[in-house]
N, C-alpha and C positions, 0 to 999 in steps of 0.2 A: 719419427716417433709417432705412435698411435695416440689419438685423442681419447680422453675419457668420455664416456657417455655423458650426454648433457644432463640426464636425470641425476647422476652422482654428483655433478658439480653443483647443481641447485640444492641438493640435500645437504652438502657440506656447507654451503653458504648459509642456508637457513639455520642449521644447527649452531653455527658460530654466532650468527646474529641473535638467535634466541638466548644464548648465554649472556650476551652483552645486555640485551634488553631486560632480562631478569635481574641482573645485578643493578641496573639503573633504577628499576621499579622498586627494588628492595630499599635502596638508599633514599628514594624520594618519599616513600610511605612511612618511614620511621624517623622523620626529623624530630628532634627534641627527645628522643629515646635512646637508650643504650643500643648501639648497632654493632653487630659482629659481622665482619667482612670475611667471606669465604672465597678463596681463589680456586676456581675449578681447574681440574687437570684435563687438558684438551688432548685427545688422542689424534696423532697425525694420520692422515689418510694414506693408504699404501700408494707407493709410486707406480708409474705406468709399467716399469720394468718388473716390479713384484707382481703386479696383477697379471701380466702376460706369462710370467713364470708359473703361476698357480694354474693357469689354464692349460699349459703345454706339458705339465709334469706327468711322469709315467704312472700308471695305476699300480697300486700295491698288490703283493701276492695274497691269495686267499688263505686264511688261517685254518689249519687242520687241527681238529679236536680228537684226541685218542684217549684210551685207558679210562672210560666212563664207568664209575662204580654206582650201582643202584642202591638207594637208601629208602627206608620206610618213614612215612610221616607220623606213625603212631609212636607214643612214648614207650620207653623200655624200662621195666622195673629194675632197680638195683639188685645185684647178686645177693645182698644180705637179706633181701625180703623173704627168701625161702628158708632161712635158717631157723631152727627151733628156738622158741622163746624160753627164757630162763624164768621159772616161776619161783615164788618165795618158798623157803624150806618149811615154814610153819604150817601145820595141817589146818584145814578148814573145819571150824567147830559149828555144829548145828545147834541152834538155840530154839527151844520150845517155850511158848507162853503158858505159864501156869498161874491160874487165878486162885486166890484163897477161897475156900468154901463159904457160901452165904449162910450166916448163922440165923439172922432174923430177916424176914421178908418186909419190904417197905409197905407201909399202910396205903391202901387204895383211896385216892381222893374221890369224893362223890362227884358224879357228872353234873355240871351246872345245868339247871333247867329253869325255864321261865315259869314264874308262879302265876296261877290263875285263880281269881276269886269268883265264886259263884254266890250271888246275893239274891235272895227272894224276900220281898216284903208283901204283907197282906194287910190291906186297909179296909175297914167296914164301909159300906156304901148303902144307899137307899134300897128298899125292898129286899132286905136280907141278901144283898149282893156283896161280893168282895172284890176289891181292885187288887189284882196281882201285878207286881212289877219285878221283872227278872233282869238282872245285870250280870252278864258273863262276857267281858271284853275279849277274851281269847277264844270265844266260840261264835264268830259271826256267821250268819246264814246257816245255822245248824238246827236240825230238828230235835225236838224234845217231847216228852210225854208228861202230862200233869195227872196226878192221882189224887183223888179226894173221895173218901167213903165209898169206894167201889166204882166211882165214875172215873173214866179215863178218856183223854183225847190228846191228839198230836198237834203240835204247832211248831213254829220255827222262829229263830231270832232274826233280827235285821242285820244290816251291814255293820252296826256298832256292837252287835252281840247282846242286844236288849229286846224286851218285849213287854207290853202292857195289855192285860186281858181282864175283862169283867166276867166273873164266874159266879153263878148262883150257888149259895152254900147249901149243904145238905145236913148241917148240924148247927147247934148254937155256938159251939166252940170248934170251928172248922180247922182242920190241918191240911195243908197242901204240900205236895211233894213234886219237885221237878227233877226228872231223870233224863240225862243225855245218853247217847249210844255208847260212850266210853266208860260208863259206870259212875261218872261224876254227877253232882246235882246239888240241890238246896231244898230246905224245908222252911215253911213259915206258917204261923197260925194267928188267929185273932178271936175276938169275942163279938157276938151279935146280940143286941138287945131286942130286936124286932123279929127274930126268927120264928117265934111261935105264931105269928099272925099270917104265915104264908104256907100254902100247900104246894108241893112240887112233885112232878113226875119226870122221869128220864128214860129215854130210849137211846141206846148206843150200839154201834156196829163198827166193822172194819171194812175199808174199801168202799166200793160202789154198791149200795144195797137198794137204793130207791125208796127207803123208808121215810115216812113223815108222820108227825103227830098232828092230829086235828082236834081242836077243842071247840065245842059248840056251846057257848055260854047262854044260859037262860033261854033254852028252846030255840036257839038260832039255827038257821039252816046254812048250807054251803053258800058262800058268797055274801052272806049278811054281815052287818057290822060286828056281830058277836062271834064271827068265825075267825079263830086265831090259828094260824099255821105259818109255814115258811115263807109264803108269799104275802102274808099280812101279819107281821109279827107283833104289832101294837107297841106301846111304849112303857118304859119302867114307871113313868109318872102316873099312868093309869092305875097301876097296882098300888102305888104309894098312897093314893087317895081312896082306894077301895072300889074304883069304878069297874075294873076288869083286869084280866090277866095279860101276860105277854110271853113271847117265845124267844128263847136264846139258843143259838147254834154255836157249838164249840168245835174247834178243829179247823185246820187249814184245808180249804176245798181242793187244792191242787197238789196235795201231799203224795197221793199214790199209795194205796194200801195203808193209809193212815187211819187212826182211830177218830171217830166222829161221835159227838153226843148232841142230842136235841133235848132241851129242858123247857117244860111249860110251868109257869108260876101263876098262882091265883091267890089274891089276898082274902082268904076265907075269914080271917079274924077281923077284917075291916069292911066287909061287904055291907052295904046299906039295905039290902033286901035278900030274902031267902030265894032259893032256887036250886037248879041242878046244872052241873057242867058235864056234858057228855064227852068222853075221851075215847078216841079210837086211833088206831095206827093203820096206815095204808102203805102198800109197796107198789110202786109203779114199775111195770115191766119195761126195761130199756135195754139198749145194746150192751151195757156194761154188766148186767146181772142175769140176762135171759139164759135159760137152759142150765142153771147151776143152783146149788144150795147156798143160802146165805145164813149167817149166824148173827144173832142180835141178843140184846139183854135189856130188860126193863127194871127200873128202880123206882119205887114209890114209897113215900113216907106214910106210914099207917097212923091211926088215931092214937095209938099208945106211944108214939114217938120213935118206933123202930122202922128200919128200912126193909121193905119187901122186895126181894130180887127174884126175877124169873128169867130163865134162859130160853131162847127161841131158835129153832132151826126151820127155815122156810124154803120149800122147793119152788123156784120160780119157773113158770112155763117156758116153752121153747120160744125162739126169737120171732116166730110167726105171730106171737101175741104182743109184740112191742107196742106200747101205748095203752095197754089195759092196766087195771088197778086191782090189787088184792086188798080186801078190807079185813083187818084183824080187830074184831070188836071186843074180845075178852082178854086182851093182853093187859089192859089198864082198867082200874076200877073208876067208875064215875064219881065225881065229887058232889056231896050233898052239902049245900050252903045254907046255914042258918042266918036269920036276920040279926044284926048287931045293933 
């Protein structure tokens, strides 16, 4: 009788011993608890005779496969899928949308818009001046033109749409008009009790003209204390006390083709001494006006209370003459001052 290989014997012994140890461990670890005892079924190892028989058995015959039928992996539609569908017998009706005619048209609602108030106030001030205050909140940083008795100048509102300007009046009951580019504006007027004591002259122009009024009070010369012009405007307080005149420049300097006005005021009705005020207009030749014609206008209050207006067209020399001056002596009438 052949012996079993030693490795099989050891494996059989170990498997039998493992089952016994597992049962003992299960019983020991579950004291005091409900214990279910399972009896394992042990498979008997094959005998030596059976093992030898399996080794010496004859090989089986090879299986022959015949009559193989090829099939497709794709699905096949049922035969009824190609039969004609049965439609309902009722015909299809076409429906058209018909609206009733509109008899009355709906009323159009007005488009909402932001309201804008343009307010202008005129307050009398010293030396027959008027303080103008413009409020147009919806027109910030917008240019406008002020009109007063033929005098015109261009200015602009600030970030809040307002502006305050001191303007020399040209009548005892002055009316001021503010006009914006959109056609909107405001009007204001006031009354002046001291207007009759002051003489005024105006020179106005558009764009860069180089024009300046020069007033030589009481036989003063250029550069003297009595020389009043853009570089030495003097003060309103001098006129209020009758000591001398002052110059006012109206219009924003950086407006570009804006309207500018220069106004000279002298307190003829308050002057403590008699004398003469020489008035002349000069035009400086500069790079902004050289080689072209400039248009200007003068306004002067006459003795009978009316305004004398003169239009001027001046041909400026070529740009080689930049820095020269043109003197216009007959555009304005000199003032004759009587002692009061």
